N, C-alpha and C positions, 0 to 999 in steps of 0.2 A: 239125119241131121236134127240136132236139138233146136227147139224154138220155145219162146216164152215171152213173158211180160216183165220188164225191169223198171223199177221206180228210181228215178234220179233224185237224190236227197241233198243235193248241194255239197256242203262240206262233210256231211255224214255218209256212212257206208251205204251204198245202194242195196236194195233188197229185190228179190225176183221170184216169180213162179215160172217153171219151165216144164216142157214135155221132153223126157229123156228117151230118145229114139232107141238107145241101146237096150234099156231095161223095160221099155214100154210102160213107163210110170210117170205120173205127174209128181213133180218135186217142188219143194219150197226152201228158200234160204233166208235167214234173218241177219246174216253177217256178210253176205255177198260172196262167200267162198264154200261153206259147208251146206250141202243140199240133203234134205231128208225126204223120204217118200211120203206122199199124201195117202193116208189109208182110206180104203173104200169099204162099203158095207160087206163086201165079200171078203176083204182082208180081215175085217174084225171078226166075221163069223168063222173064218178059218183059223183064227188064233185061239189056242187053248191055254188056260192058265194052270200050270202044274202045281203051283203053290202060291200062298199069299205074297211071298217074296218077289213074285213076278210083277206085282202091282208096284208102280213106280215109287210111291211114297210110303210103302209098308215094309217094315223090317221085322220079319217074324221068324228069324232063324232060331231053332231049338226052343220052341215054346214049351211051357210046362202045363200040366193038367190044372184047370181052374183059372188060367189066365185069360184075360180078354184083351182085345186091341184098345190101346189108349193113346191119345195124341199127346206127344211130349213137347210140342211147339215146333218141331221140324219134320216129324215122321210118326206113322202109326207103329207102335211097338207092343209086344205082348207084356202084360203086367197084371199083377193081382189087384183086385179091387180092394182098396184099403178101407176097412170099416172103422168104427170108433176104437180108440186105443183101449186094450184090455189092461188088466192089472199086470204089473211087472212080474215076470216069471222069476224063478230062482236063477242065480248065476250058473251058467254052464261051466263045464270044466275048461281050464285054460287051454287055449290052442297051442299047437307046437310053435316054437319061436320062428319068426320069419327070417328070411335071408338078410344078412348084414347089408346096410345101405352103403353107398359110395362114400369114400373118405371125404371129409370136408376140406376146404382150402387151408393151407398152412397158416399158422398164426405169425405175428411179428416176432423177430428174433429176440430172445431174452438177453438180459445184461450179461457181459462176459463173466465167467466164473473166476475164482481165485486161481492164480498160477500154481501149477503143481510144483513139487520139489524138483530141482535139477537132477537129471540123470547122472549116472557115474561117467567119468571121463573115459573116452575110448582109448584104445591102445595107441601108443606112439607109432607114427608112421616110420617107414624105413628112412635112414639117413640119405640125404641127397648127395649128388656127386660133388666132390671138393672142387672149389673154384681154383683158378690159377694162382691168385694171391700175389703178394709182393715180397718174395723171399729176399733176404740180404744177399746180393750177388757178390762174387769175389773174382778178381782178376788172377790169372795164373801166376805162380811164383817165378816161372821161367822168363816172364816178360818184364822188361824195365821201361820206365817212362821218364825221359829227361824233359820234364815239363815245368821247368823253373819259372814260375810266375808267367806262364804263357796263357794269354787270354784268347778266346776264340774257339774254333772247331778242333777238338781232340778226340781221337778214336781209341777206345779201350776194348780189349778182348775179355769176355766174361765166361763164367763156368757153367751156364745153364741157358736153355732156350725156352723152356716151358714156364713162362712167366706172364704176368698181366701188365708189365711195363709197356708203355706206348709212347710214341713220339709226342712231345709236348709236356711230359712229366718233368718236374724239377727234381734233380737228384743231387746227393752229396756223396763224393768219393773220398773216403777217409783212409789215410795211409795206415796200413796194418802195423807198422813199426811204431808210429806215434799218432794217437788220436787227435793231437793238437794241430796236425797238418792235414788239410783237406782242400778239395776243389768243389765248386758248386756250379750248376748250370742246367739248362733245359736240354732234354734229349731231342736231337734233330734227325737222327736216323737209328734204326734198330734192325739189324739183319739176323733173323732167327736161324738161318742156315749156317752162316759163318760165325754166329754168336759174337758179333761185333756191335758195339754201342758207341755212337758218336754224340758227344756232349758239347754244346756251345758254352765253354767255360767263361764265366763273368766274375768269379770270386775265387781267389787263391790265398790261403792262409797257412802260415807255418813255415817249416824249414825249407831251404832251397836245395837244389841238387837233384840227382837221379833218384827215382823211387821204384819199388818193385810191385808189391801186392797192395791193392786197394779193396776195401769193402764198400759196396754201393747200396744205398737205400733212399727211399723217397724223402724229400724235405719240403718245407714251406717256402713261399715266395718271400723275399725281403720286405720288411715294412718300410713306410715312408721315412725319409731322413728328418731329424729334428733340425730346425733352422735357428741357430743361436750364434751369437758373436764369437770371434776368436781373437787371440792375441798370442804373441811369443814373449816369454819373460826375459829372454836375452837373444843373442844371435845364435842360439843352439836349438836344434830340434831333435829330441831324443839324444843320440850320441854323435850325430853328424852336424857339423857346422854349416850354416846356410846363410847366404847373402840374399835375403828374400826381396825381390822386386816384383816378381810375378809368379803365381802358383797355379798349376794345372791339376785338377782332380777328376776322377772318373765318376760315373753316375752314382756310385755308392759312397762318395765322399773321401776316397782314398787318394793321397797325394801321388801323382804319377809323373810330374815334371815341375821344375822351378827354373827361373831364368838364369840363375847362377848358383855356384856352390854345389854341395852334395846333398842328397836326400835319401830317405829310406822308405820302402813300401810299408803299408799297414799289414802287420802280421801279429802272431801271438806274442812276440818279444818286443816289437817296436810299434806301438799303437799310433801310427802316424795318420790320424784322421782329422781332416779340417772341416769344420762346419761353419756355414756363412750366415750372416744376418741379412735377410733379404731387403731390409730398409737401407742398408749402407753399402752392400756389396752385390755384385751380380756376376754370373758365369756366362761367357760367350765363347763357344767353340772350345771349351775346356780351360779357358784362361780366366782367372779370378781378378776382377777389377773393382775399383771404388766407384760406386754409383754417384751420378750427379746429385749434389745436395746431401750426400750421405755423411759428410764430415760436419759434425756439430761442435759447439764450443767445448763441451766436456771431452771431446776427442783430441783437441789441440793442447799440446804440452805448454805449461806456463813458461818454459824455457825454450820454446820453439824458435824464437828469434827470426820470425818471418821477414824476409827482405822487403823493403818498401817498393822495390821494383816489381814485386808480384801483386801490388795493389792495382786496381783499375785506373786507367788514365782519366784526367779531367781537364777542366778549362784553366788556363794560366791565371793566377791571381785569385781563384776561388778559395773559399774557406769551408771547413767541415762543421756543420751545425746540426744538432739534434732537432728534428722538426716536431710538430705538434703530436705526432704519433710515437715519438721517442726513437725515430730511426735516424741514424747518422746520414746527412745529406750534403752534397757539394752545392754551395750557393755562391753567387757574386755578392761581395760586400756592398753596402749602400749607406748613405748618411753623410757624416762630416769628414770621413777619412777615406783614403784610397790605399791600396796595397798592390805592389807590382809583382812580376813573376819571380823576382829574387827575394821576396818577403819584406821589402822596405815599405813601411807605412808612412803616410803623409796627410796633413790637414788639407782638405779640398779648398780650392780658391773660393772666396766670397761667402764662406759659410759661418764665419765668426760674427756674432751680433752682440749688442751691448750686454745682454743678459748672460752671455758666455764669459764675460770678463769679470774676474773677482774684484770685489770692492777694495781689497788689500793688494791688488796686483802691483801697485807702485810702478807703473810703466815709465821708463826713462824718457825724458823729454827729447832725447836724441832720436827716439823712435817715432816722434810726432812729425807730421809732414811740415815742410818749410813754410814760413809766413812772410808776408810783405812787410817792409819797414814801417814802423809806427803803428802796427796792429797790436791789439791786446785781446786776451781771452776774457770774457766777462759772461758769467752765468753760462748759458748754453748757446750764446750767439757771439759772433765776431763783429767788432766795430772798427772802422778805419778812421 
């Protein structure tokens, strides 16, 4: 069992001297954990020094002849005793070059150099696969279409299925016999297997009657209609006589119905297009009507002969007078006269005063009130 003396040093590391029972040695520690043997006279006598390096603070590895031990501040080392400096000897031969040192750190990047000339263009790449495209389709010559101004869904058989046409495209179908005859509308169905194309026809122009072959191609959407006034120079519209009391037009401004008489559709030979002035006319469910307040003075004929019965009703006996704003207004007369519902005017009772009677009126005495006997008129008073 080990035994010894330990010094308690408070917050510092304890130190101790102990007897090590295992090694039969006295030991000492300065850090509380590492123990060194305490040397005895016998231990020292038994220790032999093989060389100066065995002395703790002597470093005498590979000494040279004539060197002595000299203290360098931390250890005894072999060195020559330096005498006074002699005269400089002649330069010796250059030594062999030393090994290259390590590369230094890279410097900052330099400014970009001038661009070099463009290289030659590379060879063209291979052509890509052709797209489907929009070829001009054609309907078979063996099929006839009796679509005389038929608006709405119409199905056509076409001659190709490998095409980029899709539902929603607007197309024009032109009669192969006459380019002035064609239909337009949006594709609503396209069956690539049966090669049938359904178009919602909303525009038909040209000749009537059955037709056979049509050429089909993409077309643009119709632009907005211009809104301008319209009029008829007589009771004729193109070559058809019309008694116009109400006109119905489609969304593209083509006449589709009138209330009486005959009419013609808008096509290449009879341009029956009606355009309306939005300030004076309006369209309601296809019927064209005059807008309230749309008729102004310049639209009324000088010979219109408007019946008095069409004027607004008023109060019996009132008269029409332009007011301070220049507007013709119905007012009741006032002042010294009255007027009845039949137009008879009369002087109101008790309204005539002396100032109203002319100095040269020469009123007949029979029109003066009756007097008492023996009365006379003198100045402005009556005396009896």
